[in-house]
Backbone as CSV, one residue per row, in Angstrom:
resi,resn,N_x,N_y,N_z,CA_x,CA_y,CA_z,C_x,C_y,C_z
1,MET,-26.046,-13.970,11.679,-26.416,-12.520,12.072,-26.346,-11.522,10.836
2,PHE,-24.958,-11.729,10.018,-24.952,-10.585,8.852,-25.989,-11.242,7.574
3,LEU,-25.827,-12.613,7.659,-26.905,-13.047,6.589,-28.332,-12.807,6.828
4,GLU,-28.552,-12.791,8.073,-30.085,-11.796,8.398,-30.004,-10.339,7.988
5,GLY,-29.027,-9.585,8.302,-28.999,-8.135,7.853,-29.117,-7.996,6.605
6,ILE,-28.545,-8.719,5.906,-28.645,-8.757,4.164,-29.802,-8.883,3.554
7,GLU,-30.326,-9.599,4.507,-31.753,-10.603,3.927,-32.710,-8.861,4.277
8,ILE,-32.744,-8.519,5.521,-33.510,-7.237,6.082,-33.166,-5.586,5.081
9,ASP,-31.724,-5.798,4.800,-31.281,-4.608,4.095,-31.944,-4.709,2.610
10,LYS,-32.327,-6.079,1.842,-32.721,-6.204,0.763,-34.188,-5.732,0.552
11,VAL,-34.766,-6.395,1.739,-36.244,-5.673,1.714,-36.437,-3.981,2.029
12,LEU,-35.555,-3.672,2.583,-35.666,-2.147,2.852,-35.245,-1.184,1.697
13,GLY,-33.969,-2.295,0.749,-33.646,-1.453,-0.230,-32.390,-0.712,0.123
14,ASN,-31.818,-1.075,1.153,-30.669,-0.184,1.869,-29.274,-0.584,1.194
15,LYS,-29.002,-0.240,-0.139,-27.857,-0.977,-0.547,-26.564,-1.032,0.306
16,LYS,-26.264,0.407,0.580,-25.162,0.788,1.541,-24.812,-0.046,2.675
17,SER,-26.112,-0.524,3.602,-25.862,-1.368,4.759,-25.672,-2.850,4.123
18,MET,-26.183,-3.124,3.127,-25.946,-4.346,2.533,-24.535,-4.773,1.886
19,ALA,-23.767,-3.830,1.693,-22.311,-3.907,1.069,-21.489,-3.800,2.469
20,ARG,-21.941,-3.213,3.481,-21.317,-3.640,4.813,-21.406,-4.788,5.340
21,HIS,-22.746,-5.126,5.403,-22.988,-6.667,5.791,-22.150,-7.727,5.165
22,TYR,-21.699,-7.511,3.862,-21.185,-8.118,3.073,-19.932,-8.141,3.414
23,ALA,-19.133,-6.986,3.510,-17.937,-6.534,3.919,-17.330,-7.231,5.474
24,ASN,-18.526,-7.010,6.544,-18.382,-7.671,7.827,-18.500,-9.283,7.634
25,LEU,-19.263,-9.833,6.603,-18.996,-11.628,6.615,-17.818,-11.660,6.105
26,ALA,-16.977,-10.773,5.139,-16.044,-11.288,4.562,-15.073,-11.383,5.877
27,ALA,-14.713,-10.324,6.413,-13.912,-10.273,7.561,-14.002,-11.605,8.788
28,LEU,-15.275,-11.848,8.744,-15.668,-13.272,9.579,-15.015,-14.461,9.052
29,TYR,-15.106,-14.363,7.616,-14.894,-15.634,6.703,-13.187,-15.733,6.805
30,ALA,-12.479,-14.305,6.727,-10.889,-14.593,6.922,-10.546,-14.818,8.077
31,LYS,-11.394,-14.206,9.329,-10.521,-14.777,10.756,-10.631,-16.267,10.881
32,HIS,-11.810,-17.083,10.079,-11.436,-18.337,9.943,-10.645,-19.076,8.989
33,GLY,-9.849,-18.213,8.609,-9.188,-18.694,7.635,-9.998,-19.300,6.074
34,ASP,-11.109,-18.653,5.863,-11.717,-19.132,4.804,-11.720,-18.007,3.809
35,GLY,-10.488,-18.269,2.684,-9.944,-16.980,1.944,-11.224,-17.044,0.334
36,PRO,-11.578,-18.176,0.574,-12.446,-18.317,-0.975,-13.648,-17.604,-0.435
37,ASN,-14.568,-17.959,0.478,-15.694,-17.120,0.705,-15.599,-15.812,1.093
38,SER,-14.361,-15.317,1.839,-14.351,-14.034,2.061,-14.191,-13.277,0.859
39,GLU,-13.250,-13.787,-0.060,-13.035,-12.866,-1.036,-14.618,-12.878,-1.924
40,LYS,-15.207,-13.773,-2.017,-16.727,-13.933,-2.625,-17.555,-12.634,-1.791
41,ALA,-17.702,-12.740,-0.602,-18.114,-11.555,0.072,-17.862,-10.149,-0.165
42,LEU,-16.575,-10.192,-0.474,-15.739,-8.462,-0.356,-16.011,-8.107,-1.845
43,LEU,-16.450,-9.225,-2.936,-16.494,-8.860,-4.329,-18.025,-8.520,-4.498
44,LYS,-18.751,-9.478,-3.842,-20.389,-8.917,-3.408,-20.621,-7.408,-3.183
45,ALA,-19.536,-7.000,-2.052,-19.945,-5.774,-1.575,-19.274,-4.443,-2.470
46,VAL,-18.402,-4.926,-3.252,-17.718,-4.020,-4.108,-18.760,-3.766,-5.156
47,GLU,-19.532,-4.691,-5.738,-20.267,-4.951,-6.854,-21.719,-3.952,-6.105
48,ILE,-21.983,-4.227,-5.117,-23.397,-3.551,-4.669,-22.770,-1.872,-4.104
49,ASP,-21.704,-1.576,-3.814,-20.917,-0.118,-3.755,-20.989,0.292,-5.134
50,LYS,-20.403,-0.271,-5.967,-20.310,0.440,-7.470,-21.520,0.651,-7.861
51,ALA,-22.853,-0.233,-7.912,-23.778,0.052,-8.223,-24.413,1.371,-7.887
52,ILE,-24.055,1.935,-6.554,-24.669,2.993,-5.871,-23.555,4.168,-5.841
53,ASP,-22.275,3.958,-6.513,-21.365,4.993,-6.646,-20.827,5.512,-5.420
54,ASN,-20.592,4.316,-4.623,-20.340,4.588,-2.829,-18.533,4.222,-3.080
55,LYS,-18.167,5.630,-3.188,-16.521,5.372,-3.626,-15.942,4.963,-2.218
56,GLU,-16.350,5.499,-1.037,-15.476,5.221,0.244,-16.028,3.700,0.680
57,GLY,-16.959,3.258,0.392,-17.060,1.511,0.288,-16.271,1.044,-0.414
58,MET,-16.429,1.471,-1.442,-15.417,0.795,-2.486,-13.980,0.452,-2.217
59,VAL,-13.431,1.535,-1.493,-12.082,1.777,-1.640,-11.940,0.673,-0.512
60,HIS,-12.361,0.498,0.587,-12.229,0.084,1.635,-12.308,-1.649,1.382
61,HIS,-13.175,-2.280,0.374,-13.029,-3.568,-0.018,-12.305,-3.850,-1.056
62,TYR,-11.646,-2.928,-1.812,-10.405,-3.412,-2.411,-9.430,-3.373,-1.729
63,ALA,-9.051,-2.375,-0.713,-8.163,-2.527,0.014,-8.090,-4.240,1.030
64,ASN,-9.353,-4.724,1.339,-9.308,-5.664,1.755,-9.269,-6.805,1.280
65,ILE,-9.500,-6.616,-0.328,-9.293,-7.982,-1.139,-7.837,-7.450,-1.384
66,ALA,-7.142,-6.568,-1.413,-5.854,-6.739,-2.074,-4.659,-7.475,-0.672
67,THR,-5.219,-6.844,0.522,-4.526,-7.763,1.755,-4.896,-9.215,1.292
68,LEU,-5.811,-9.418,1.141,-6.480,-10.968,1.028,-5.203,-11.615,-0.117
69,TYR,-5.166,-10.892,-1.262,-4.803,-11.437,-1.978,-2.682,-11.317,-1.955
70,THR,-2.496,-10.582,-1.209,-1.041,-10.231,-0.459,-0.694,-11.151,0.136
71,SER,-1.526,-11.535,1.081,-1.210,-12.564,2.150,-1.170,-14.064,1.266
72,ALA,-1.910,-14.227,0.377,-2.065,-15.727,-0.436,-0.902,-15.885,-1.003
73,GLY,-0.392,-14.507,-1.507,1.007,-14.420,-2.584,0.594,-14.213,-4.088
74,HIS,-0.692,-13.758,-4.097,-1.138,-13.517,-5.825,-0.910,-12.125,-6.014
75,TRP,0.342,-12.192,-6.620,1.098,-10.523,-6.392,0.396,-9.603,-7.735
76,ALA,-0.431,-10.183,-8.940,-0.695,-9.889,-10.081,-2.295,-9.470,-9.601
77,GLU,-2.845,-10.247,-8.523,-4.075,-9.877,-8.277,-4.174,-8.980,-7.359
78,ALA,-3.346,-8.912,-6.336,-3.190,-7.922,-5.560,-2.978,-6.520,-6.188
79,GLU,-2.270,-6.383,-6.821,-1.675,-5.080,-7.636,-2.499,-4.529,-8.201
80,ALA,-3.536,-5.437,-9.038,-4.798,-4.982,-9.573,-6.059,-4.269,-8.587
81,MET,-5.911,-4.817,-7.587,-6.668,-4.341,-6.396,-6.113,-3.073,-5.811
82,TYR,-4.852,-2.805,-5.578,-4.369,-1.723,-5.261,-4.801,-0.440,-5.998
83,PHE,-4.355,-0.798,-7.470,-4.615,0.027,-8.501,-5.968,0.555,-8.512
84,LYS,-7.326,-0.188,-8.278,-8.558,0.248,-7.917,-8.780,1.000,-6.835
85,GLU,-7.830,0.759,-5.828,-8.037,1.462,-4.770,-7.475,2.842,-4.755
86,LEU,-6.208,2.960,-5.393,-5.537,4.257,-5.721,-6.455,5.204,-6.607
87,GLU,-7.178,4.573,-7.728,-8.284,5.202,-8.716,-9.414,5.558,-7.743
88,MET,-10.019,5.043,-6.789,-10.779,5.536,-5.418,-10.441,6.637,-4.849
89,TYR,-9.105,6.984,-4.199,-8.812,7.678,-3.581,-8.366,8.812,-4.292
90,ASP,-7.961,8.653,-5.541,-7.593,9.684,-6.334,-8.982,10.621,-6.372
91,ALA,-10.034,9.919,-7.050,-11.507,10.605,-7.151,-12.017,11.008,-5.977
92,LEU,-11.491,10.374,-4.636,-12.063,11.087,-3.546,-11.091,12.574,-2.908
93,GLY,-10.039,12.663,-3.708,-8.890,13.668,-3.363,-8.129,13.254,-2.117
94,LYS,-7.729,12.125,-2.032,-7.345,11.791,-0.675,-5.674,11.263,-1.160
95,LYS,-4.612,12.291,-1.342,-3.575,12.433,-1.863,-2.519,11.490,-0.886
96,ALA,-2.560,11.783,0.368,-1.853,11.185,1.344,-1.842,9.928,1.634
97,ILE,-3.259,9.393,1.466,-3.300,7.866,1.410,-2.587,7.064,0.354
98,MET,-2.797,8.057,-1.043,-2.367,7.331,-2.252,-0.784,7.254,-2.304
99,ALA,-0.087,7.898,-1.532,1.282,7.779,-1.212,1.533,6.586,-0.532
100,LYS,1.089,6.345,0.301,1.213,5.206,1.468,0.798,3.988,0.536
101,LYS,-0.226,3.885,-0.664,-0.653,2.847,-1.462,0.497,2.736,-2.392
102,TYR,1.095,3.366,-2.988,2.398,3.364,-4.167,3.202,2.594,-3.072
103,THR,3.635,2.954,-1.665,4.750,1.925,-1.182,4.321,0.800,-0.938
104,ASN,3.098,0.206,-0.637,2.373,-0.922,-0.740,2.696,-1.654,-1.931
105,LEU,2.239,-0.763,-3.075,2.524,-1.253,-4.391,4.034,-1.798,-4.632
106,ALA,5.070,-0.874,-4.255,6.497,-1.037,-4.266,6.699,-2.557,-3.585
107,ASN,6.328,-2.580,-2.427,6.577,-3.876,-1.920,6.222,-4.869,-2.293
108,ILE,4.966,-5.133,-3.190,4.604,-6.119,-4.098,5.634,-6.294,-5.182
109,TYR,5.772,-5.136,-5.700,7.000,-5.352,-7.069,8.259,-6.182,-6.344
110,ALA,8.793,-5.542,-5.084,10.157,-5.835,-4.680,9.696,-7.559,-4.434
111,LYS,8.913,-8.189,-4.004,8.576,-9.555,-3.445,8.661,-10.200,-5.089
112,ARG,8.106,-9.480,-5.788,8.075,-10.158,-7.195,9.425,-10.301,-7.754
113,GLY,10.656,-9.588,-7.392,11.437,-9.256,-7.900,11.581,-8.262,-9.132
114,ASP,10.709,-7.395,-9.081,10.638,-6.233,-9.947,10.995,-5.214,-9.299
115,SER,12.538,-5.057,-9.411,13.152,-3.629,-8.871,12.854,-2.504,-9.491
116,GLN,12.493,-2.413,-10.813,12.046,-1.067,-11.458,10.843,-0.818,-11.316
117,GLY,9.740,-1.642,-11.122,8.461,-1.543,-10.526,8.456,-1.021,-9.224
118,ALA,9.402,-1.465,-8.240,9.172,-1.144,-7.156,9.844,0.493,-6.914
119,GLU,10.724,0.901,-7.862,11.125,1.995,-7.705,10.314,3.091,-8.403
120,LYS,10.067,2.837,-9.381,8.510,3.606,-9.862,7.561,3.922,-8.858
121,MET,7.214,2.962,-8.164,6.065,3.333,-7.123,6.681,3.872,-5.979
122,LEU,7.980,3.533,-5.642,8.423,4.398,-4.342,8.559,6.109,-5.056
123,LEU,8.921,6.238,-6.360,9.115,7.627,-6.827,7.829,8.575,-6.921
124,LYS,6.484,7.484,-7.164,5.428,7.982,-7.052,4.974,8.670,-5.977
125,GLY,5.227,7.922,-4.842,5.012,8.036,-3.479,5.869,9.088,-3.035
126,LEU,6.881,9.197,-3.353,7.778,10.426,-2.660,7.100,11.447,-3.302
127,GLU,6.585,11.824,-4.833,6.331,12.742,-5.656,5.030,13.556,-4.641
128,ILE,4.174,12.511,-4.462,2.848,12.958,-3.472,3.425,13.691,-2.257
129,ASN,4.612,13.035,-1.632,4.627,13.250,-0.135,5.697,14.535,-0.178
130,GLN,6.164,14.742,-1.552,6.920,16.251,-1.592,5.992,17.417,-1.879
131,ALA,4.850,16.995,-2.508,4.065,17.891,-2.742,3.449,18.584,-1.652
132,LEU,3.157,17.433,-1.254,2.382,17.510,0.365,3.041,18.079,1.868
133,GLY,4.520,18.086,1.446,5.370,18.682,2.406,5.383,17.706,3.638
134,ARG,5.332,16.858,3.571,5.100,15.399,4.437,6.836,14.541,4.503
135,LYS,7.693,15.345,5.272,8.498,15.126,5.406,8.929,13.885,6.018
136,GLU,8.434,13.544,7.096,8.686,12.135,7.571,8.227,11.072,6.598
137,ASN,7.419,11.008,5.580,7.235,10.136,4.961,8.442,9.851,3.931
138,MET,8.742,11.087,3.468,9.879,11.191,2.249,11.016,10.273,3.033
139,ALA,11.438,10.521,4.144,12.447,9.967,4.966,12.548,8.455,4.594
140,GLY,11.421,7.895,4.837,11.449,6.217,4.778,11.528,6.115,3.240
141,ILE,10.908,6.790,2.309,10.984,6.360,1.129,12.296,6.493,0.337
142,TYR,12.845,7.693,0.613,14.384,7.829,0.465,15.121,6.800,0.826
143,GLY,15.133,5.936,1.943,15.894,4.978,2.562,15.443,3.889,1.979
144,ASN,13.997,3.312,1.790,13.945,2.215,0.738,14.029,2.411,-0.753
145,LEU,14.386,3.615,-1.201,15.193,3.891,-2.589,16.496,3.361,-2.426
146,GLY,16.953,3.840,-1.349,18.595,3.692,-1.394,18.667,2.204,-1.048
147,ILE,17.748,1.381,-0.449,18.325,0.096,-0.398,17.971,-0.509,-1.739
148,SER,16.849,-0.278,-2.212,16.440,-0.578,-3.702,17.909,-0.435,-4.623
149,TYR,18.576,0.630,-4.621,19.600,0.909,-5.572,20.770,-0.238,-5.036
150,VAL,20.908,-0.194,-3.876,22.012,-1.232,-3.333,21.991,-2.646,-3.945
151,ASN,20.550,-2.881,-3.631,20.197,-4.297,-4.141,20.606,-4.328,-5.961
152,SER,20.562,-3.037,-6.602,20.623,-3.192,-8.083,22.054,-2.677,-8.525
153,SER,22.773,-2.709,-6.988,24.232,-2.145,-7.632,24.540,-0.747,-8.054
154,GLN,23.649,0.100,-7.512,23.959,1.372,-7.990,24.189,2.536,-6.913
155,LEU,25.411,1.896,-6.525,25.760,2.453,-5.245,25.615,4.289,-5.067
156,PRO,26.077,4.929,-6.273,26.179,6.579,-6.392,24.578,7.068,-5.881
157,ARG,23.524,6.064,-6.508,22.263,6.680,-6.163,21.876,6.026,-5.097
158,ALA,22.462,5.264,-4.359,21.958,4.805,-3.146,22.761,5.700,-2.030
159,LYS,23.587,6.314,-2.457,24.079,6.920,-1.536,23.555,8.346,-1.449
160,GLU,23.088,8.764,-2.408,22.215,9.886,-2.773,21.342,9.766,-1.777
161,MET,20.397,8.831,-2.321,19.185,8.645,-1.634,19.404,8.423,0.275
162,PHE,20.458,7.651,0.466,20.523,7.629,2.270,20.820,8.806,2.747
163,LEU,21.924,9.695,2.051,21.981,11.036,2.663,20.598,11.852,2.506
164,LYS,19.747,11.701,1.731,18.633,12.922,1.653,17.995,12.069,2.876
165,SER,17.666,11.072,3.168,17.230,10.248,4.152,17.652,11.007,5.462
166,LEU,18.762,10.741,5.546,19.440,11.164,6.941,19.381,12.630,7.162
167,GLN,19.602,13.357,6.153,19.154,14.793,6.343,17.718,15.108,7.012
168,LEU,17.050,14.297,6.460,15.592,14.477,6.976,15.357,14.147,8.508
169,PHE,15.879,12.698,8.431,15.609,12.218,9.619,16.575,13.140,11.017
170,GLU,17.736,13.852,10.767,18.581,14.691,11.620,17.359,16.088,11.733
171,GLU,16.957,16.691,10.681,16.030,17.316,10.591,14.793,17.504,11.913
172,MET,14.387,16.507,11.563,13.370,15.791,12.612,13.512,15.398,13.808
173,GLY,15.106,15.239,14.163,15.368,14.330,15.580,14.813,13.240,15.429
174,ASN,14.443,12.555,14.492,14.183,11.189,14.552,15.290,10.299,14.808
175,PRO,14.896,9.278,15.681,16.077,8.063,16.013,16.670,7.101,14.949
176,ASN,15.789,7.350,13.832,16.424,6.379,12.833,17.803,6.753,12.396
177,THR,18.380,7.892,12.542,19.806,8.417,11.932,20.681,7.571,11.816
178,LYS,20.534,6.710,13.209,21.895,5.799,13.245,21.665,4.642,12.368
179,ARG,20.422,3.822,12.020,20.162,3.192,11.403,20.696,3.640,9.699
180,VAL,20.384,4.714,9.062,20.601,5.380,7.983,22.045,5.465,7.975
181,GLN,22.620,6.030,9.009,24.507,6.208,8.888,24.700,4.568,9.020
182,GLN,24.655,3.648,9.434,24.727,2.756,9.436,24.727,1.888,7.864
183,LEU,23.919,2.242,7.187,23.534,1.749,5.651,24.758,2.722,5.116
184,LEU,24.766,3.995,5.236,25.664,4.712,4.597,27.119,4.049,4.607
185,ASP,27.537,3.954,6.283,28.810,3.590,6.356,29.080,1.900,5.817
186,GLY,27.877,1.193,5.624,28.284,-0.380,4.841,28.721,0.210,3.720
187,LEU,27.894,1.087,3.020,27.748,1.486,1.551,29.607,1.505,1.096
188,LYS,29.919,2.411,2.003,31.275,2.782,1.835,32.387,1.633,1.997
189,THR,31.880,0.444,2.794,32.712,-0.340,3.046,32.567,-1.416,1.998
190,THR,31.617,-1.571,1.172,30.857,-2.136,-0.034,31.935,-1.739,-1.300
191,SER,31.785,-0.141,-1.588,32.673,0.369,-2.491,33.981,0.391,-2.315
192,THR,34.558,0.116,-1.386,35.983,0.056,-1.045,36.594,-1.335,-1.524
193,THR,35.810,-2.300,-1.115,36.162,-3.593,-0.986,35.798,-4.407,-2.673
194,ASP,34.991,-3.265,-3.462,34.732,-3.719,-4.943,35.577,-3.724,-5.686
């Protein structure tokens, strides 16, 4: 059905629709566990949308390719797609989504064991959320930074981040205050036993 749609779009010269059909075909391949054909269809969709400068389309394709690579454990390829996605969101002026994508990149760096890279991405996401006044998103990033600092034995910095997270959660009445307090209490125990 999607292949028929692609052929009809070719005849009609409807490139935007053709790219959408390739993306739908990619989703179908992915659903059936066919990563290589899913990747090929998504790359074709990107190629078509790039030719007509359809940034909205490209950003979705890049996101799907990043997800495909992440699930396959291809960290470097996933990272490249996230950066292409960030480039499109920046061009579209969608800063809030960019902050979330930086957090996704931080997760990739953390999985690769690159704590400095993860910290850098979290700080970029934090900077955007601060500029937008999005406290609910800042609290999670502070918590993740705290965990990152615990893992790299930077306990004073970890404490600082957990306290900032706790303050924001308390301001918002978020039930995660208990979890952050547990992290802080665990930090006190760690620093007294070392």
